[in-house]
Every structure is written in C-alpha cells, then in structure tokens.
ZAMARGU-4260 file (C-alpha; in steps of 0.2 Angstrom, whole numbers, plus 5000, padded with zeros to 4 digits):
<rodrens>
0) 5019/4956/4834 | 5017/4938/4840 | 5030/4925/4839 | 5018/4915/4827 | 5018/4931/4816
5) 5037/4932/4816 | 5039/4913/4812 | 5026/4915/4798 | 5037/4930/4791 | 5053/4920/4792
10) 5045/4905/4783 | 5038/4916/4770 | 5055/4924/4767 | 5064/4907/4765 | 5051/4902/4752
15) 5052/4918/4743 | 5071/4917/4742 | 5070/4899/4736 | 5059/4906/4721 | 5069/4922/4718
20) 5087/4916/4722 | 5091/4934/4729 | 5080/4949/4733 | 5081/4966/4741 | 5071/4970/4757
25) 5060/4981/4747 | 5057/4967/4734 | 5053/4954/4748 | 5041/4966/4756 | 5032/4969/4739
30) 5031/4950/4735 | 5023/4947/4753 | 5011/4961/4751 | 5006/4954/4734 | 5002/4938/4743
35) 4991/4947/4755 | 5002/4946/4770 | 4997/4961/4782 | 5010/4972/4790 | 5024/4966/4779
40) 5034/4982/4781 | 5035/4979/4800 | 5038/4960/4800 | 5050/4957/4785 | 5065/4967/4791
45) 5064/4960/4808 | 5063/4942/4801 | 5077/4946/4789 | 5088/4951/4804 | 5083/4935/4814
50) 5086/4924/4799 | 5103/4932/4796 | 5109/4930/4814 | 5103/4911/4813 | 5114/4909/4798
55) 5100/4904/4787 | 5101/4919/4775 | 5116/4930/4770 | 5117/4948/4764 | 5128/4958/4754
60) 5128/4976/4747 | 5123/4979/4729 | 5131/4995/4722 | 5120/4992/4706 | 5104/4991/4716
65) 5110/5002/4730 | 5102/4990/4743 | 5106/4975/4753 | 5103/4959/4744 | 5097/4944/4753
70) 5101/4926/4748 | 5099/4909/4756 | 5113/4902/4766
</rodrens>
C-alpha cells in the first residue's frame, strides 16, 4: 500500500466521520466500499490506527454494538 493510498484512506475516514458523527470500523469499511474505494478492508483499519495515534480521532467501546466506535477528536 502506497503512502498516497494511506493518505487517501485517512482523508476519507475524516470526511465520513464528519457526516456520520460516529461509526464502527465495519460501518466505515462498508461506506468506503459503497463509494467504490478498493481494498477498504485493508486500508481503513490501518488508517484508523494512524489517525488515533495522531489524536485526530478517538475510539471507545460500545457494549450495545459490541464494537469500537470512532469519532472525530
């Protein structure tokens, strides 16, 4: 995966979270796939980890959804 692909995935996640307010990893992958972004299942999780380490997004565990929930900030 190239650096450009990873940057594109990160930008896509930020835009999706602006629209969705919060989302699970699976929901983000599904939305990206619906937009026609290839290899989403590989790019999205890595991009989420990078964005979280940069402090641009945060995560918490949802017992209701039994998944990590991602939000901006």
